[in-house]
C-alpha atoms as one frame of an Amber mdcrd trajectory, in Angstrom:
protein
  -0.252   0.058   0.192   1.232   3.872  -0.683   0.179   6.494   1.494  -3.293
   7.530  -0.464  -3.994   4.012  -0.636  -3.813   3.277   2.918  -5.522   6.632
   3.573  -8.497   5.336   1.960  -8.735   1.867   3.530  -8.208   4.106   7.139
 -10.818   6.275   6.212 -13.470   3.192   4.806 -12.865   2.074   8.710 -13.571
   4.685  10.142 -16.594   4.856   8.461 -17.803   1.387   8.530 -17.179   1.625
  12.466 -18.807   4.374  13.439 -22.132   4.081  10.756 -22.243  -0.143  11.172
 -20.592  -1.425  13.903 -20.978   0.776  16.547 -25.397   0.447  16.228 -25.188
  -2.835  16.836 -23.210  -3.284  19.433 -26.055  -4.171  22.080 -27.042  -6.665
  19.501 -22.891  -7.909  19.301 -23.378  -7.919  23.101 -26.929  -9.879  23.232
 -26.523 -12.220  21.466 -22.866 -13.134  21.595 -21.803 -13.263  17.947 -20.864
 -10.858  15.188 -23.458 -10.322  12.675 -22.842 -12.286   9.289 -23.588  -9.569
   6.810 -20.944  -7.102   9.500 -17.947 -10.190   9.433 -18.351 -10.651   5.081
 -18.358  -6.632   5.314 -14.635  -6.928   7.051 -13.880  -9.912   4.566 -14.782
  -7.226   2.012 -12.254  -4.942   2.826  -9.736  -6.729   3.131  -9.217  -7.228
   7.162  -9.101 -10.477   7.487  -5.362  -9.936   5.646  -5.023  -6.164   5.984
  -1.177  -7.228   7.740  -0.277 -10.358   5.565   1.946  -9.112   2.646   0.772
  -8.037  -0.355   1.651 -11.260  -2.718  -0.744 -13.703  -1.169  -3.670 -11.467
  -0.821  -3.231  -9.317   1.975  -2.528  -5.819   2.158   1.031  -5.438   3.627
   0.599  -2.867   6.429   3.014  -2.033   7.998   2.780  -2.044  12.961   2.958
   2.130  12.113  -0.255   1.056   9.975  -1.372  -1.870  12.028  -1.924   0.975
  15.045  -3.508   3.867  12.972  -6.164   1.111  12.205  -6.253  -0.741  15.778
  -7.082   3.074  17.175 -10.544   2.676  14.634 -10.819  -1.220  16.160 -11.088
   0.108  19.531 -13.865   2.511  19.109 -15.811   0.039  19.315 -16.649  -3.896
  20.328 -13.163  -5.157  20.745 -15.544  -8.295  19.375 -15.143  -6.913  15.965
 -10.891  -6.206  15.796 -11.171 -10.120  17.492 -12.590 -11.326  14.453  -9.874
 -11.226  12.608  -7.018 -10.039  14.934  -5.390 -13.365  15.314  -5.030 -13.829
  11.431  -2.615 -10.511  11.641  -1.178 -10.692  14.384   0.369 -13.576  16.565
  -1.038 -16.756  14.528  -0.273 -15.153  10.721   3.102 -13.699  11.597   4.355
 -16.275  12.763   3.719 -17.459   9.201   5.209 -15.048   7.270   8.454 -14.746
   9.659   8.835 -18.650  10.248   7.010 -20.464   7.403   8.716 -22.116   4.709
   7.849 -20.928   1.215   4.625 -23.750   0.721   3.227 -23.190   4.099   2.793
 -19.622   3.252   1.294 -20.423   0.058  -0.875 -22.871   1.390  -2.473 -20.861
   4.186  -1.680 -16.759   3.768  -4.207 -16.270   0.527  -6.887 -18.483   3.110
  -6.343 -16.199   5.723  -6.322 -13.112   3.512  -9.281 -14.011   2.365 -11.621
 -14.425   5.774 -10.185 -17.617   7.145  -9.830 -17.974  10.264  -6.522 -18.655
  12.776  -5.532 -19.235  15.941  -2.989 -19.134  18.176  -2.733 -22.398  20.372
  -0.400 -21.622  23.103  -1.956 -20.888  26.797  -2.410 -24.018  28.454  -3.969
 -24.073  31.893   0.460 -24.064  33.123   1.736 -21.808  30.416   0.478 -18.585
  30.000   2.045 -15.198  29.642   5.314 -17.747  30.171   5.215 -21.217  28.160
   8.040 -22.994  30.124   5.140 -24.437  31.754   4.063 -25.677  28.647   3.377
 -29.504  28.251   1.662 -30.790  25.212   3.570 -32.664  23.030   4.951 -33.320
  19.521   5.693 -36.956  19.057   7.580 -37.842  16.024   5.580 -40.835  13.971
   7.344 -42.068  11.159   7.481 -38.712   8.428   4.894 -36.825  10.577   4.136
 -36.164  14.050   1.664 -37.377  16.728   0.330 -34.164  18.779  -1.424 -34.648
  22.557  -2.332 -32.023  24.644  -4.437 -29.262  25.975  -4.539 -25.366  25.740
  -7.371 -23.034  26.853  -8.493 -19.449  25.949  -7.793 -19.871  22.535  -9.607
 -16.852  20.867 -11.567 -17.680  17.360 -11.138 -21.421  18.546 -14.979 -22.052
  17.766 -14.350 -21.127  14.240 -10.376 -21.839  13.646  -9.692 -23.031  10.331
  -6.201 -23.646  10.838  -4.389 -23.934  14.552  -0.797 -22.558  14.750  -0.325
 -25.559  17.517   2.753 -25.033  20.245   4.119 -27.903  21.364   7.267 -29.715
  23.039   9.266 -31.825  20.057  12.885 -31.790  22.908  13.531 -34.110  25.974
  13.177 -30.652  28.330   9.952 -31.350  30.240  10.398 -27.639  31.074  11.518
 -24.135  29.894  11.202 -22.903  26.352  14.162 -24.719  24.625  12.613 -28.026
  22.712   8.914 -26.444  21.987   7.924 -26.117  18.342   5.123 -24.390  16.482
   3.267 -27.076  13.946   0.100 -25.918  11.251  -2.620 -28.196  12.485  -6.301
 -27.877  10.321  -8.770 -27.970  12.546 -10.966 -30.183  10.781  -8.248 -33.044
  11.433  -8.922 -36.429  13.602  -8.662 -35.896  17.519  -9.355 -32.137  17.336
 -12.422 -31.028  19.643 -13.249 -27.822  20.992 -14.829 -27.243  24.063 -18.332
 -25.186  24.625 -17.497 -21.392  24.483 -16.373 -20.282  27.137 -18.329 -17.805
  29.789 -16.605 -14.532  30.060 -16.775 -11.013  32.198 -17.161  -9.380  29.416
 -15.771  -8.951  24.946 -18.937 -10.340  24.252 -18.720 -12.127  20.355 -15.371
 -12.604  20.988 -15.225 -15.969  21.593 -12.554 -18.233  23.143 -13.192 -22.262
  24.036 -10.660 -25.118  25.121  -8.923 -27.377  22.010  -8.078 -30.645  22.914
  -5.091 -32.103  20.612  -5.952 -36.310  21.375  -2.800 -38.212  19.541  -3.406
 -35.698  16.327  -1.386 -36.542  13.024   0.393 -33.900  11.243   2.820 -34.346
   8.704   6.232 -32.903   8.376   5.195 -30.659   6.256   2.960 -28.732   8.855
   6.505 -28.031  10.847   6.855 -24.539  10.955  10.034 -23.591   9.447  10.618
 -27.207   8.634  13.268 -27.670  11.489  12.137 -28.624  15.785  12.258 -25.717
  16.777  13.195 -22.873  14.372   9.727 -21.329  14.416   9.424 -20.705  18.193
  11.552 -17.945  18.631   9.775 -15.734  15.676   6.191 -17.137  17.116   7.428
 -15.405  20.343   8.134 -12.090  18.326   4.800 -12.277  16.618   3.406 -11.371
  20.815   5.880  -8.358  20.630   4.366  -7.283  17.503   0.827  -7.569  19.129
   1.347  -5.882  22.101   1.917  -2.486  20.491  -2.080  -3.511  18.334  -3.375
  -4.049  21.723  -2.421  -0.689  23.140  -3.660   0.963  20.417  -7.058  -1.123
  20.518  -7.223   0.558  24.536  -6.238   3.686  23.130  -9.232   3.620  20.387
 -11.505   2.582  23.809 -10.650   5.408  26.010 -11.030   7.692  23.086 -14.444
   6.279  22.723 -15.262   6.160  26.682 -13.845   9.802  26.219 -17.008  10.662
  24.022 -19.641   8.755  25.287 -18.403  10.946  28.498 -18.558  13.975  26.999
 -21.586  13.914  25.562 -23.593  12.422  28.836 -21.564  15.466  30.872 -23.344
  17.766  28.509 -26.599  16.377  28.405 -27.182  14.847  32.008 -28.203  17.696
  34.629 -28.506  17.974  38.157 -29.281  21.294  40.439 -30.733  22.706  37.154
 -27.447  22.204  35.639 -25.206  20.223  32.870 -22.606  18.099  35.077 -20.050
  18.678  32.551 -20.173  22.528  34.387 -19.063  20.945  37.851 -15.528  20.869
  37.922 -14.659  17.179  39.271 -16.538  16.015  36.626 -14.069  18.147  34.065
 -11.221  16.555  36.068 -12.314  13.439  35.538 -13.092  14.265  31.448  -9.532
  15.854  31.933  -7.748  12.231  33.763  -9.320  10.484  30.803  -9.037  12.479
  27.428  -4.485  13.186  28.967  -4.516   9.558  29.212  -5.712   8.541  25.769
  -3.797  11.555  24.529  -0.004   9.750  26.294  -1.196   6.402  24.689  -1.755
   7.323  20.916   1.642   9.035  21.681   3.555   6.096  22.609   1.934   3.896
  20.264   2.466   6.205  17.600   6.447   6.118  18.415   6.518   2.300  19.744
   5.218   1.701  15.842   7.548   3.571  14.790  10.608   1.906  16.612   9.729
  -1.496  15.911   9.007  -0.501  11.699  12.824   0.778  11.807  14.201  -2.231
  13.816  15.745   0.691  16.745  13.353  -1.157  19.690  11.488  -3.917  19.216
  12.122  -5.058  23.460  10.887  -1.890  25.428   8.302  -0.158  23.964   6.137
  -2.811  22.718   5.863  -3.614  26.378   5.744   0.152  27.955   3.005   0.463
  25.476   1.557  -2.499  26.583   1.771  -1.835  30.119   0.808   1.782  29.889
  -2.469   2.002  27.487  -3.819  -1.565  29.158  -3.935   0.085  32.201  -5.175
   3.394  31.622  -8.112   2.111  29.652  -8.783   0.976  32.862  -8.942   3.779
  34.811 -10.670   5.220  31.735 -13.299   3.267  32.281 -13.771   3.308  35.422
 -13.768   6.886  35.206 -16.521   7.223  32.930 -18.991   4.680  35.165 -18.645
   7.552  37.464 -19.470  10.106  35.214 -22.651   8.280  34.195 -23.317   8.161
  38.046 -25.945   5.389  38.565 -26.463   5.347  34.977 -23.264   4.212  34.147
 -23.751   0.794  36.507 -27.156   0.073  34.047 -26.922  -2.376  30.861 -27.309
  -1.053  27.617 -24.811   1.610  28.216 -21.200   1.778  26.392 -19.928   2.685
  29.235 -21.073  -0.410  31.432 -20.153  -2.281  28.865 -16.613  -1.232  28.169
 -15.657  -1.120  31.539 -15.870  -5.258  31.974 -14.330  -5.480  28.230 -11.391
  -3.319  29.245 -10.364  -5.689  32.145  -8.946  -8.423  29.883  -6.476  -5.816
  28.145  -4.486  -6.206  31.335  -4.045  -9.976  30.971  -3.548 -10.819  27.530
  -0.941 -10.817  25.448   1.306 -10.814  28.336   0.029  -9.597  31.464   1.383
  -5.893  32.959   3.090  -8.140  35.663   5.139  -9.945  32.273   5.322  -6.731
  30.751   7.113  -4.833  33.888   9.260  -7.777  33.666  10.354  -7.492  30.148
  11.346  -3.954  30.340  13.140  -4.487  34.111  14.841  -7.275  32.213  15.862
  -4.927  29.414  17.060  -1.785  31.065  19.331  -4.191  32.974  21.009  -6.052
  30.441  21.359  -2.259  28.336  23.474  -1.268  31.028  25.244  -3.673  31.991
């Protein structure tokens, strides 16, 4: 994409989110599903592959462009972004960076056209830190047999492809000996549990996935070499953190808009509550956090694209923005008063939706460890 083409895509996404998705947020909330027409429209716009290379049918967006789009995605229900987030991020980027030519040719065009991928890393004892991963891939002739259970896997009930992390080495714990496999959802032995019942983010489906002696050909090993794809897969999480930070900024900006509108229209004592200084102070806090978050994400994405920083910036942006949007949601509920505690009010829904951002793609605590360790090593 050149600059003019990207500007057109960004404008189209902004218009679609605000005129087509936002009016149907309550429908998505109540049905716990994205309507099929919205899904199809997103596919037609190229959103299922906007970060995938153009040669495979994607739009080839840089991380800076991804961040600009994610600001817009964040302005509505997280379920909208979740439909195609793993294709462009943590799952799709594993294929882009580490897949063989054959793997890319087979899967990337399918994802770009609207197929769904899932990133199957998390287990009961392996979340932000994969060292507790127990799923195994055992050599069997020319292929492998995968056995294990994954949990909280985004888009699992919809997935065509699972990007699966499994141990191929002798180590029982730690990151060594972990390989990455491409497993079709239709493969014998793959079963997906019922949708998880979550606090928020309705319409963004997660579920447990069981791999019960699933046979995978050697061609399903990412990179074609045991252990070769793991490091690159972890790098995809770094990129994903900038994306999630941008989504948080978009949500904070929506919370601000909802709060300002309420402060202007709601009256107490014959006056709009927006005239009260303490309400103005809460609005100012939301605005300042969103402003700072947008600046952080923009710089983190720029530094990532240039190669100047792919360690501290993404984690700092994700840490700050995920914590910031939680505070913004809390303030928005407070500004709305009792109304903010009622179902059907966007501030109430976003209050629940925002809480997850501090957990997935690496918890806030993990981000602090990443930042701290990087600083100590750099100083040493």
